[in-house]
Predicted model as a PDB file, atoms N, CA, C, CB and O in Angstrom, pLDDT in the B-factor column:
MODEL        1                                                                  
ATOM      1  N   MET A   1       0.847  -1.178   0.000  1.00 67.00           N  
ATOM      2  CA  MET A   1       0.000   0.000   0.000  1.00 67.00           C  
ATOM      3  C   MET A   1       0.888   1.235   0.000  1.00 67.00           C  
ATOM      4  CB  MET A   1      -0.961   0.001   1.219  1.00 67.00           C  
ATOM      5  O   MET A   1       1.880   1.299   0.725  1.00 67.00           O  
ATOM      6  N   SER A   2       0.525   2.206  -0.812  1.00 86.00           N  
ATOM      7  CA  SER A   2       1.310   3.421  -0.922  1.00 86.00           C  
ATOM      8  C   SER A   2       0.395   4.633  -0.859  1.00 86.00           C  
ATOM      9  CB  SER A   2       2.129   3.426  -2.220  1.00 86.00           C  
ATOM     10  O   SER A   2      -0.718   4.600  -1.384  1.00 86.00           O  
ATOM     11  N   LYS A   3       0.849   5.690  -0.230  1.00 89.00           N  
ATOM     12  CA  LYS A   3       0.104   6.943  -0.207  1.00 89.00           C  
ATOM     13  C   LYS A   3       0.367   7.753  -1.466  1.00 89.00           C  
ATOM     14  CB  LYS A   3       0.469   7.759   1.031  1.00 89.00           C  
ATOM     15  O   LYS A   3      -0.396   8.667  -1.780  1.00 89.00           O  
ATOM     16  N   LEU A   4       1.429   7.434  -2.190  1.00 92.00           N  
ATOM     17  CA  LEU A   4       1.809   8.193  -3.370  1.00 92.00           C  
ATOM     18  C   LEU A   4       1.244   7.596  -4.659  1.00 92.00           C  
ATOM     19  CB  LEU A   4       3.311   8.272  -3.462  1.00 92.00           C  
ATOM     20  O   LEU A   4       0.905   8.330  -5.588  1.00 92.00           O  
ATOM     21  N   ILE A   5       1.141   6.266  -4.716  1.00 92.00           N  
ATOM     22  CA  ILE A   5       0.636   5.585  -5.911  1.00 92.00           C  
ATOM     23  C   ILE A   5      -0.437   4.601  -5.468  1.00 92.00           C  
ATOM     24  CB  ILE A   5       1.790   4.852  -6.692  1.00 92.00           C  
ATOM     25  O   ILE A   5      -0.185   3.707  -4.660  1.00 92.00           O  
ATOM     26  N   PHE A   6      -1.652   4.782  -6.015  1.00 91.00           N  
ATOM     27  CA  PHE A   6      -2.757   3.906  -5.617  1.00 91.00           C  
ATOM     28  C   PHE A   6      -3.810   3.867  -6.724  1.00 91.00           C  
ATOM     29  CB  PHE A   6      -3.389   4.385  -4.281  1.00 91.00           C  
ATOM     30  O   PHE A   6      -3.858   4.753  -7.577  1.00 91.00           O  
ATOM     31  N   MET A   7      -4.642   2.848  -6.703  1.00 89.00           N  
ATOM     32  CA  MET A   7      -5.720   2.658  -7.675  1.00 89.00           C  
ATOM     33  C   MET A   7      -7.044   3.041  -7.006  1.00 89.00           C  
ATOM     34  CB  MET A   7      -5.759   1.174  -8.202  1.00 89.00           C  
ATOM     35  O   MET A   7      -7.305   2.651  -5.869  1.00 89.00           O  
ATOM     36  N   ASP A   8      -7.872   3.804  -7.717  1.00 89.00           N  
ATOM     37  CA  ASP A   8      -9.182   4.135  -7.170  1.00 89.00           C  
ATOM     38  C   ASP A   8     -10.200   3.063  -7.564  1.00 89.00           C  
ATOM     39  CB  ASP A   8      -9.642   5.529  -7.660  1.00 89.00           C  
ATOM     40  O   ASP A   8      -9.859   2.100  -8.251  1.00 89.00           O  
ATOM     41  N   ARG A   9     -11.430   3.232  -7.134  1.00 89.00           N  
ATOM     42  CA  ARG A   9     -12.466   2.210  -7.367  1.00 89.00           C  
ATOM     43  C   ARG A   9     -12.790   1.992  -8.839  1.00 89.00           C  
ATOM     44  CB  ARG A   9     -13.726   2.593  -6.642  1.00 89.00           C  
ATOM     45  O   ARG A   9     -13.233   0.911  -9.226  1.00 89.00           O  
ATOM     46  N   SER A  10     -12.570   3.016  -9.660  1.00 88.00           N  
ATOM     47  CA  SER A  10     -12.891   2.890 -11.084  1.00 88.00           C  
ATOM     48  C   SER A  10     -11.735   2.319 -11.897  1.00 88.00           C  
ATOM     49  CB  SER A  10     -13.285   4.239 -11.646  1.00 88.00           C  
ATOM     50  O   SER A  10     -11.864   2.144 -13.109  1.00 88.00           O  
ATOM     51  N   GLY A  11     -10.607   2.027 -11.251  1.00 84.00           N  
ATOM     52  CA  GLY A  11      -9.485   1.420 -11.945  1.00 84.00           C  
ATOM     53  C   GLY A  11      -8.470   2.406 -12.479  1.00 84.00           C  
ATOM     54  O   GLY A  11      -7.613   2.039 -13.283  1.00 84.00           O  
ATOM     55  N   VAL A  12      -8.553   3.657 -12.043  1.00 90.00           N  
ATOM     56  CA  VAL A  12      -7.588   4.674 -12.460  1.00 90.00           C  
ATOM     57  C   VAL A  12      -6.446   4.698 -11.453  1.00 90.00           C  
ATOM     58  CB  VAL A  12      -8.261   6.083 -12.578  1.00 90.00           C  
ATOM     59  O   VAL A  12      -6.669   4.756 -10.244  1.00 90.00           O  
ATOM     60  N   LEU A  13      -5.222   4.654 -11.966  1.00 91.00           N  
ATOM     61  CA  LEU A  13      -4.041   4.689 -11.117  1.00 91.00           C  
ATOM     62  C   LEU A  13      -3.658   6.143 -10.867  1.00 91.00           C  
ATOM     63  CB  LEU A  13      -2.864   3.906 -11.763  1.00 91.00           C  
ATOM     64  O   LEU A  13      -3.446   6.907 -11.808  1.00 91.00           O  
ATOM     65  N   HIS A  14      -3.572   6.517  -9.604  1.00 94.00           N  
ATOM     66  CA  HIS A  14      -3.210   7.877  -9.202  1.00 94.00           C  
ATOM     67  C   HIS A  14      -1.747   7.899  -8.774  1.00 94.00           C  
ATOM     68  CB  HIS A  14      -4.129   8.385  -8.052  1.00 94.00           C  
ATOM     69  O   HIS A  14      -1.316   7.069  -7.973  1.00 94.00           O  
ATOM     70  N   LEU A  15      -0.996   8.839  -9.302  1.00 95.00           N  
ATOM     71  CA  LEU A  15       0.354   9.122  -8.835  1.00 95.00           C  
ATOM     72  C   LEU A  15       0.298  10.523  -8.242  1.00 95.00           C  
ATOM     73  CB  LEU A  15       1.434   9.007 -10.003  1.00 95.00           C  
ATOM     74  O   LEU A  15       0.163  11.504  -8.974  1.00 95.00           O  
ATOM     75  N   GLU A  16       0.400  10.620  -6.934  1.00 95.00           N  
ATOM     76  CA  GLU A  16       0.348  11.907  -6.245  1.00 95.00           C  
ATOM     77  C   GLU A  16       1.727  12.153  -5.654  1.00 95.00           C  
ATOM     78  CB  GLU A  16      -0.770  11.932  -5.132  1.00 95.00           C  
ATOM     79  O   GLU A  16       2.076  11.617  -4.602  1.00 95.00           O  
ATOM     80  N   LEU A  17       2.500  12.973  -6.349  1.00 94.00           N  
ATOM     81  CA  LEU A  17       3.898  13.192  -6.018  1.00 94.00           C  
ATOM     82  C   LEU A  17       4.100  14.621  -5.528  1.00 94.00           C  
ATOM     83  CB  LEU A  17       4.797  12.904  -7.234  1.00 94.00           C  
ATOM     84  O   LEU A  17       4.071  15.558  -6.326  1.00 94.00           O  
ATOM     85  N   PRO A  18       4.305  14.796  -4.220  1.00 90.00           N  
ATOM     86  CA  PRO A  18       4.454  16.144  -3.671  1.00 90.00           C  
ATOM     87  C   PRO A  18       5.690  16.844  -4.241  1.00 90.00           C  
ATOM     88  CB  PRO A  18       4.541  16.087  -2.141  1.00 90.00           C  
ATOM     89  O   PRO A  18       6.739  16.234  -4.445  1.00 90.00           O  
ATOM     90  N   GLU A  19       5.531  18.121  -4.486  1.00 90.00           N  
ATOM     91  CA  GLU A  19       6.620  18.963  -4.984  1.00 90.00           C  
ATOM     92  C   GLU A  19       7.211  18.448  -6.298  1.00 90.00           C  
ATOM     93  CB  GLU A  19       7.712  19.056  -3.941  1.00 90.00           C  
ATOM     94  O   GLU A  19       8.411  18.588  -6.535  1.00 90.00           O  
ATOM     95  N   ALA A  20       6.382  17.860  -7.144  1.00 89.00           N  
ATOM     96  CA  ALA A  20       6.867  17.290  -8.406  1.00 89.00           C  
ATOM     97  C   ALA A  20       7.502  18.348  -9.301  1.00 89.00           C  
ATOM     98  CB  ALA A  20       5.723  16.608  -9.148  1.00 89.00           C  
ATOM     99  O   ALA A  20       8.413  18.035 -10.068  1.00 89.00           O  
ATOM    100  N   GLY A  21       7.044  19.582  -9.220  1.00 86.00           N  
ATOM    101  CA  GLY A  21       7.616  20.639 -10.037  1.00 86.00           C  
ATOM    102  C   GLY A  21       9.041  20.991  -9.663  1.00 86.00           C  
ATOM    103  O   GLY A  21       9.799  21.484 -10.499  1.00 86.00           O  
ATOM    104  N   ARG A  22       9.417  20.741  -8.410  1.00 91.00           N  
ATOM    105  CA  ARG A  22      10.773  21.065  -7.942  1.00 91.00           C  
ATOM    106  C   ARG A  22      11.679  19.849  -7.842  1.00 91.00           C  
ATOM    107  CB  ARG A  22      10.701  21.739  -6.598  1.00 91.00           C  
ATOM    108  O   ARG A  22      12.902  19.982  -7.818  1.00 91.00           O  
ATOM    109  N   LYS A  23      11.089  18.679  -7.783  1.00 91.00           N  
ATOM    110  CA  LYS A  23      11.878  17.452  -7.669  1.00 91.00           C  
ATOM    111  C   LYS A  23      11.835  16.696  -8.987  1.00 91.00           C  
ATOM    112  CB  LYS A  23      11.358  16.561  -6.511  1.00 91.00           C  
ATOM    113  O   LYS A  23      10.928  16.905  -9.793  1.00 91.00           O  
ATOM    114  N   ASN A  24      12.788  15.836  -9.208  1.00 89.00           N  
ATOM    115  CA  ASN A  24      12.873  15.077 -10.451  1.00 89.00           C  
ATOM    116  C   ASN A  24      12.436  13.635 -10.182  1.00 89.00           C  
ATOM    117  CB  ASN A  24      14.319  15.122 -11.037  1.00 89.00           C  
ATOM    118  O   ASN A  24      13.270  12.758  -9.958  1.00 89.00           O  
ATOM    119  N   TYR A  25      11.124  13.398 -10.207  1.00 93.00           N  
ATOM    120  CA  TYR A  25      10.590  12.061  -9.940  1.00 93.00           C  
ATOM    121  C   TYR A  25      10.690  11.171 -11.170  1.00 93.00           C  
ATOM    122  CB  TYR A  25       9.135  12.149  -9.477  1.00 93.00           C  
ATOM    123  O   TYR A  25      10.588  11.625 -12.309  1.00 93.00           O  
ATOM    124  N   ARG A  26      10.893   9.887 -10.896  1.00 95.00           N  
ATOM    125  CA  ARG A  26      10.893   8.848 -11.926  1.00 95.00           C  
ATOM    126  C   ARG A  26      10.233   7.629 -11.291  1.00 95.00           C  
ATOM    127  CB  ARG A  26      12.367   8.519 -12.455  1.00 95.00           C  
ATOM    128  O   ARG A  26      10.533   7.288 -10.147  1.00 95.00           O  
ATOM    129  N   VAL A  27       9.337   6.972 -12.021  1.00 95.00           N  
ATOM    130  CA  VAL A  27       8.637   5.792 -11.495  1.00 95.00           C  
ATOM    131  C   VAL A  27       8.806   4.651 -12.488  1.00 95.00           C  
ATOM    132  CB  VAL A  27       7.115   6.091 -11.241  1.00 95.00           C  
ATOM    133  O   VAL A  27       8.562   4.813 -13.684  1.00 95.00           O  
ATOM    134  N   LYS A  28       9.226   3.496 -11.980  1.00 96.00           N  
ATOM    135  CA  LYS A  28       9.362   2.296 -12.801  1.00 96.00           C  
ATOM    136  C   LYS A  28       8.321   1.278 -12.353  1.00 96.00           C  
ATOM    137  CB  LYS A  28      10.805   1.702 -12.701  1.00 96.00           C  
ATOM    138  O   LYS A  28       8.130   1.052 -11.157  1.00 96.00           O  
ATOM    139  N   PHE A  29       7.644   0.661 -13.335  1.00 93.00           N  
ATOM    140  CA  PHE A  29       6.655  -0.374 -13.055  1.00 93.00           C  
ATOM    141  C   PHE A  29       7.192  -1.715 -13.536  1.00 93.00           C  
ATOM    142  CB  PHE A  29       5.295  -0.048 -13.733  1.00 93.00           C  
ATOM    143  O   PHE A  29       7.857  -1.801 -14.569  1.00 93.00           O  
ATOM    144  N   PHE A  30       6.889  -2.773 -12.759  1.00 94.00           N  
ATOM    145  CA  PHE A  30       7.382  -4.116 -13.023  1.00 94.00           C  
ATOM    146  C   PHE A  30       6.262  -5.126 -12.893  1.00 94.00           C  
ATOM    147  CB  PHE A  30       8.525  -4.468 -12.078  1.00 94.00           C  
ATOM    148  O   PHE A  30       5.282  -4.896 -12.184  1.00 94.00           O  
ATOM    149  N   GLU A  31       6.416  -6.262 -13.591  1.00 92.00           N  
ATOM    150  CA  GLU A  31       5.556  -7.430 -13.374  1.00 92.00           C  
ATOM    151  C   GLU A  31       5.886  -8.006 -12.001  1.00 92.00           C  
ATOM    152  CB  GLU A  31       5.750  -8.511 -14.507  1.00 92.00           C  
ATOM    153  O   GLU A  31       6.866  -7.600 -11.377  1.00 92.00           O  
ATOM    154  N   GLU A  32       5.077  -8.948 -11.528  1.00 92.00           N  
ATOM    155  CA  GLU A  32       5.324  -9.593 -10.233  1.00 92.00           C  
ATOM    156  C   GLU A  32       6.691 -10.269 -10.176  1.00 92.00           C  
ATOM    157  CB  GLU A  32       4.237 -10.618  -9.944  1.00 92.00           C  
ATOM    158  O   GLU A  32       7.315 -10.322  -9.116  1.00 92.00           O  
ATOM    159  N   ASP A  33       7.157 -10.784 -11.310  1.00 94.00           N  
ATOM    160  CA  ASP A  33       8.460 -11.456 -11.348  1.00 94.00           C  
ATOM    161  C   ASP A  33       9.615 -10.467 -11.577  1.00 94.00           C  
ATOM    162  CB  ASP A  33       8.464 -12.522 -12.449  1.00 94.00           C  
ATOM    163  O   ASP A  33      10.739 -10.875 -11.869  1.00 94.00           O  
ATOM    164  N   LYS A  34       9.326  -9.169 -11.442  1.00 94.00           N  
ATOM    165  CA  LYS A  34      10.288  -8.072 -11.567  1.00 94.00           C  
ATOM    166  C   LYS A  34      10.745  -7.797 -12.998  1.00 94.00           C  
ATOM    167  CB  LYS A  34      11.481  -8.366 -10.726  1.00 94.00           C  
ATOM    168  O   LYS A  34      11.751  -7.119 -13.206  1.00 94.00           O  
ATOM    169  N   THR A  35      10.014  -8.319 -13.987  1.00 94.00           N  
ATOM    170  CA  THR A  35      10.269  -7.971 -15.380  1.00 94.00           C  
ATOM    171  C   THR A  35       9.804  -6.534 -15.602  1.00 94.00           C  
ATOM    172  CB  THR A  35       9.543  -8.960 -16.359  1.00 94.00           C  
ATOM    173  O   THR A  35       8.665  -6.211 -15.266  1.00 94.00           O  
ATOM    174  N   PRO A  36      10.650  -5.656 -16.158  1.00 94.00           N  
ATOM    175  CA  PRO A  36      10.242  -4.257 -16.369  1.00 94.00           C  
ATOM    176  C   PRO A  36       9.067  -4.130 -17.340  1.00 94.00           C  
ATOM    177  CB  PRO A  36      11.422  -3.445 -16.893  1.00 94.00           C  
ATOM    178  O   PRO A  36       9.022  -4.807 -18.367  1.00 94.00           O  
ATOM    179  N   LEU A  37       8.113  -3.250 -16.999  1.00 92.00           N  
ATOM    180  CA  LEU A  37       6.974  -2.953 -17.865  1.00 92.00           C  
ATOM    181  C   LEU A  37       7.197  -1.635 -18.604  1.00 92.00           C  
ATOM    182  CB  LEU A  37       5.670  -2.894 -17.044  1.00 92.00           C  
ATOM    183  O   LEU A  37       7.311  -1.600 -19.829  1.00 92.00           O  
ATOM    184  N   PHE A  38       7.256  -0.560 -17.833  1.00 93.00           N  
ATOM    185  CA  PHE A  38       7.519   0.750 -18.418  1.00 93.00           C  
ATOM    186  C   PHE A  38       8.008   1.694 -17.322  1.00 93.00           C  
ATOM    187  CB  PHE A  38       6.245   1.319 -19.115  1.00 93.00           C  
ATOM    188  O   PHE A  38       7.934   1.396 -16.130  1.00 93.00           O  
ATOM    189  N   GLU A  39       8.506   2.838 -17.770  1.00 95.00           N  
ATOM    190  CA  GLU A  39       9.066   3.823 -16.850  1.00 95.00           C  
ATOM    191  C   GLU A  39       8.536   5.201 -17.220  1.00 95.00           C  
ATOM    192  CB  GLU A  39      10.622   3.802 -16.882  1.00 95.00           C  
ATOM    193  O   GLU A  39       8.433   5.543 -18.398  1.00 95.00           O  
ATOM    194  N   LEU A  40       8.202   5.984 -16.208  1.00 94.00           N  
ATOM    195  CA  LEU A  40       7.809   7.378 -16.392  1.00 94.00           C  
ATOM    196  C   LEU A  40       8.954   8.236 -15.872  1.00 94.00           C  
ATOM    197  CB  LEU A  40       6.452   7.709 -15.652  1.00 94.00           C  
ATOM    198  O   LEU A  40       9.335   8.123 -14.707  1.00 94.00           O  
ATOM    199  N   LYS A  41       9.501   9.087 -16.724  1.00 95.00           N  
ATOM    200  CA  LYS A  41      10.658   9.902 -16.356  1.00 95.00           C  
ATOM    201  C   LYS A  41      10.273  11.367 -16.261  1.00 95.00           C  
ATOM    202  CB  LYS A  41      11.793   9.720 -17.368  1.00 95.00           C  
ATOM    203  O   LYS A  41       9.332  11.825 -16.909  1.00 95.00           O  
ATOM    204  N   ASP A  42      11.021  12.091 -15.440  1.00 92.00           N  
ATOM    205  CA  ASP A  42      10.909  13.547 -15.339  1.00 92.00           C  
ATOM    206  C   ASP A  42       9.464  13.994 -15.137  1.00 92.00           C  
ATOM    207  CB  ASP A  42      11.482  14.206 -16.588  1.00 92.00           C  
ATOM    208  O   ASP A  42       8.953  14.819 -15.894  1.00 92.00           O  
ATOM    209  N   ILE A  43       8.810  13.448 -14.119  1.00 94.00           N  
ATOM    210  CA  ILE A  43       7.412  13.768 -13.817  1.00 94.00           C  
ATOM    211  C   ILE A  43       7.364  15.144 -13.168  1.00 94.00           C  
ATOM    212  CB  ILE A  43       6.765  12.686 -12.885  1.00 94.00           C  
ATOM    213  O   ILE A  43       7.985  15.367 -12.129  1.00 94.00           O  
ATOM    214  N   ARG A  44       6.631  16.062 -13.776  1.00 92.00           N  
ATOM    215  CA  ARG A  44       6.553  17.450 -13.297  1.00 92.00           C  
ATOM    216  C   ARG A  44       5.206  17.814 -12.689  1.00 92.00           C  
ATOM    217  CB  ARG A  44       6.845  18.391 -14.427  1.00 92.00           C  
ATOM    218  O   ARG A  44       5.091  18.845 -12.027  1.00 92.00           O  
ATOM    219  N   ASP A  45       4.191  16.992 -12.900  1.00 93.00           N  
ATOM    220  CA  ASP A  45       2.856  17.282 -12.367  1.00 93.00           C  
ATOM    221  C   ASP A  45       2.667  16.577 -11.026  1.00 93.00           C  
ATOM    222  CB  ASP A  45       1.755  16.845 -13.369  1.00 93.00           C  
ATOM    223  O   ASP A  45       3.008  15.402 -10.897  1.00 93.00           O  
ATOM    224  N   PRO A  46       2.131  17.273 -10.034  1.00 94.00           N  
ATOM    225  CA  PRO A  46       1.931  16.637  -8.721  1.00 94.00           C  
ATOM    226  C   PRO A  46       0.860  15.546  -8.735  1.00 94.00           C  
ATOM    227  CB  PRO A  46       1.556  17.688  -7.699  1.00 94.00           C  
ATOM    228  O   PRO A  46       0.840  14.692  -7.849  1.00 94.00           O  
ATOM    229  N   LEU A  47      -0.037  15.564  -9.739  1.00 95.00           N  
ATOM    230  CA  LEU A  47      -1.061  14.534  -9.869  1.00 95.00           C  
ATOM    231  C   LEU A  47      -1.044  14.018 -11.300  1.00 95.00           C  
ATOM    232  CB  LEU A  47      -2.470  15.084  -9.489  1.00 95.00           C  
ATOM    233  O   LEU A  47      -1.213  14.780 -12.252  1.00 95.00           O  
ATOM    234  N   LEU A  48      -0.841  12.726 -11.436  1.00 93.00           N  
ATOM    235  CA  LEU A  48      -0.829  12.080 -12.739  1.00 93.00           C  
ATOM    236  C   LEU A  48      -1.782  10.895 -12.664  1.00 93.00           C  
ATOM    237  CB  LEU A  48       0.621  11.630 -13.153  1.00 93.00           C  
ATOM    238  O   LEU A  48      -1.718  10.104 -11.723  1.00 93.00           O  
ATOM    239  N   LEU A  49      -2.668  10.768 -13.651  1.00 94.00           N  
ATOM    240  CA  LEU A  49      -3.643   9.679 -13.683  1.00 94.00           C  
ATOM    241  C   LEU A  49      -3.341   8.771 -14.860  1.00 94.00           C  
ATOM    242  CB  LEU A  49      -5.092  10.226 -13.771  1.00 94.00           C  
ATOM    243  O   LEU A  49      -3.171   9.238 -15.987  1.00 94.00           O  
ATOM    244  N   LEU A  50      -3.273   7.467 -14.597  1.00 92.00           N  
ATOM    245  CA  LEU A  50      -3.047   6.468 -15.642  1.00 92.00           C  
ATOM    246  C   LEU A  50      -4.231   5.522 -15.682  1.00 92.00           C  
ATOM    247  CB  LEU A  50      -1.725   5.686 -15.399  1.00 92.00           C  
ATOM    248  O   LEU A  50      -4.693   5.046 -14.645  1.00 92.00           O  
ATOM    249  N   ASP A  51      -4.715   5.254 -16.868  1.00 88.00           N  
ATOM    250  CA  ASP A  51      -5.813   4.314 -17.028  1.00 88.00           C  
ATOM    251  C   ASP A  51      -5.280   2.887 -16.910  1.00 88.00           C  
ATOM    252  CB  ASP A  51      -6.529   4.526 -18.387  1.00 88.00           C  
ATOM    253  O   ASP A  51      -4.117   2.628 -17.221  1.00 88.00           O  
ATOM    254  N   LYS A  52      -6.123   1.973 -16.466  1.00 82.00           N  
ATOM    255  CA  LYS A  52      -5.695   0.581 -16.317  1.00 82.00           C  
ATOM    256  C   LYS A  52      -5.344  -0.048 -17.661  1.00 82.00           C  
ATOM    257  CB  LYS A  52      -6.785  -0.235 -15.634  1.00 82.00           C  
ATOM    258  O   LYS A  52      -4.711  -1.104 -17.696  1.00 82.00           O  
ATOM    259  N   ALA A  53      -5.740   0.575 -18.761  1.00 82.00           N  
ATOM    260  CA  ALA A  53      -5.397   0.072 -20.091  1.00 82.00           C  
ATOM    261  C   ALA A  53      -3.893   0.153 -20.353  1.00 82.00           C  
ATOM    262  CB  ALA A  53      -6.154   0.854 -21.162  1.00 82.00           C  
ATOM    263  O   ALA A  53      -3.392  -0.493 -21.273  1.00 82.00           O  
ATOM    264  N   ASN A  54      -3.168   0.942 -19.553  1.00 80.00           N  
ATOM    265  CA  ASN A  54      -1.719   1.032 -19.692  1.00 80.00           C  
ATOM    266  C   ASN A  54      -1.021  -0.242 -19.220  1.00 80.00           C  
ATOM    267  CB  ASN A  54      -1.196   2.227 -18.914  1.00 80.00           C  
ATOM    268  O   ASN A  54       0.170  -0.435 -19.465  1.00 80.00           O  
ATOM    269  N   PHE A  55      -1.765  -1.099 -18.550  1.00 81.00           N  
ATOM    270  CA  PHE A  55      -1.218  -2.363 -18.065  1.00 81.00           C  
ATOM    271  C   PHE A  55      -1.812  -3.485 -18.909  1.00 81.00           C  
ATOM    272  CB  PHE A  55      -1.525  -2.576 -16.538  1.00 81.00           C  
ATOM    273  O   PHE A  55      -3.011  -3.477 -19.188  1.00 81.00           O  
ATOM    274  N   GLN A  56      -1.004  -4.433 -19.312  1.00 79.00           N  
ATOM    275  CA  GLN A  56      -1.410  -5.433 -20.290  1.00 79.00           C  
ATOM    276  C   GLN A  56      -2.375  -6.487 -19.749  1.00 79.00           C  
ATOM    277  CB  GLN A  56      -0.203  -6.110 -20.824  1.00 79.00           C  
ATOM    278  O   GLN A  56      -3.042  -7.168 -20.528  1.00 79.00           O  
ATOM    279  N   HIS A  57      -2.454  -6.624 -18.454  1.00 83.00           N  
ATOM    280  CA  HIS A  57      -3.340  -7.626 -17.853  1.00 83.00           C  
ATOM    281  C   HIS A  57      -3.671  -7.216 -16.432  1.00 83.00           C  
ATOM    282  CB  HIS A  57      -2.692  -9.034 -17.876  1.00 83.00           C  
ATOM    283  O   HIS A  57      -3.040  -6.320 -15.871  1.00 83.00           O  
ATOM    284  N   ALA A  58      -4.662  -7.875 -15.854  1.00 82.00           N  
ATOM    285  CA  ALA A  58      -5.019  -7.622 -14.464  1.00 82.00           C  
ATOM    286  C   ALA A  58      -4.014  -8.323 -13.562  1.00 82.00           C  
ATOM    287  CB  ALA A  58      -6.466  -8.101 -14.160  1.00 82.00           C  
ATOM    288  O   ALA A  58      -3.369  -9.286 -13.976  1.00 82.00           O  
ATOM    289  N   GLY A  59      -3.885  -7.853 -12.359  1.00 84.00           N  
ATOM    290  CA  GLY A  59      -3.008  -8.502 -11.399  1.00 84.00           C  
ATOM    291  C   GLY A  59      -2.206  -7.499 -10.598  1.00 84.00           C  
ATOM    292  O   GLY A  59      -2.476  -6.298 -10.620  1.00 84.00           O  
ATOM    293  N   TRP A  60      -1.218  -8.012  -9.895  1.00 86.00           N  
ATOM    294  CA  TRP A  60      -0.348  -7.183  -9.067  1.00 86.00           C  
ATOM    295  C   TRP A  60       0.838  -6.692  -9.874  1.00 86.00           C  
ATOM    296  CB  TRP A  60       0.132  -7.960  -7.836  1.00 86.00           C  
ATOM    297  O   TRP A  60       1.398  -7.424 -10.691  1.00 86.00           O  
ATOM    298  N   PHE A  61       1.211  -5.453  -9.639  1.00 90.00           N  
ATOM    299  CA  PHE A  61       2.379  -4.865 -10.279  1.00 90.00           C  
ATOM    300  C   PHE A  61       3.235  -4.202  -9.214  1.00 90.00           C  
ATOM    301  CB  PHE A  61       1.967  -3.847 -11.377  1.00 90.00           C  
ATOM    302  O   PHE A  61       2.718  -3.653  -8.240  1.00 90.00           O  
ATOM    303  N   LEU A  62       4.521  -4.255  -9.403  1.00 92.00           N  
ATOM    304  CA  LEU A  62       5.463  -3.623  -8.491  1.00 92.00           C  
ATOM    305  C   LEU A  62       5.872  -2.280  -9.071  1.00 92.00           C  
ATOM    306  CB  LEU A  62       6.705  -4.525  -8.246  1.00 92.00           C  
ATOM    307  O   LEU A  62       5.776  -2.066 -10.279  1.00 92.00           O  
ATOM    308  N   PHE A  63       6.324  -1.380  -8.219  1.00 93.00           N  
ATOM    309  CA  PHE A  63       6.828  -0.098  -8.707  1.00 93.00           C  
ATOM    310  C   PHE A  63       7.928   0.397  -7.778  1.00 93.00           C  
ATOM    311  CB  PHE A  63       5.684   0.949  -8.811  1.00 93.00           C  
ATOM    312  O   PHE A  63       8.006   0.014  -6.610  1.00 93.00           O  
ATOM    313  N   GLU A  64       8.765   1.249  -8.326  1.00 94.00           N  
ATOM    314  CA  GLU A  64       9.822   1.915  -7.566  1.00 94.00           C  
ATOM    315  C   GLU A  64       9.758   3.389  -7.907  1.00 94.00           C  
ATOM    316  CB  GLU A  64      11.242   1.315  -7.884  1.00 94.00           C  
ATOM    317  O   GLU A  64       9.616   3.763  -9.071  1.00 94.00           O  
ATOM    318  N   ILE A  65       9.865   4.237  -6.868  1.00 94.00           N  
ATOM    319  CA  ILE A  65       9.854   5.694  -7.054  1.00 94.00           C  
ATOM    320  C   ILE A  65      11.263   6.192  -6.774  1.00 94.00           C  
ATOM    321  CB  ILE A  65       8.793   6.404  -6.112  1.00 94.00           C  
ATOM    322  O   ILE A  65      11.870   5.852  -5.758  1.00 94.00           O  
ATOM    323  N   TYR A  66      11.765   6.998  -7.690  1.00 93.00           N  
ATOM    324  CA  TYR A  66      13.086   7.612  -7.527  1.00 93.00           C  
ATOM    325  C   TYR A  66      12.933   9.122  -7.527  1.00 93.00           C  
ATOM    326  CB  TYR A  66      14.062   7.158  -8.652  1.00 93.00           C  
ATOM    327  O   TYR A  66      13.923   9.843  -7.401  1.00 93.00           O  
TER     328      TYR A  66                                                      
ENDMDL                                                                          
END                                                                             
């Protein structure tokens, strides 16, 4: 469970990154077996919404915030 990255009831993934305009955030998403899926670089918006269609299947995904 994360306060920064979470899914709402409608299946939209929320990335709420404080001070994103001043910090250089990067988020990497992985399959359960740690195979890389995709990476978001140089995030400047404090709120970013991703649709579940960005993920190829249902299930658990791992992520790392830098």
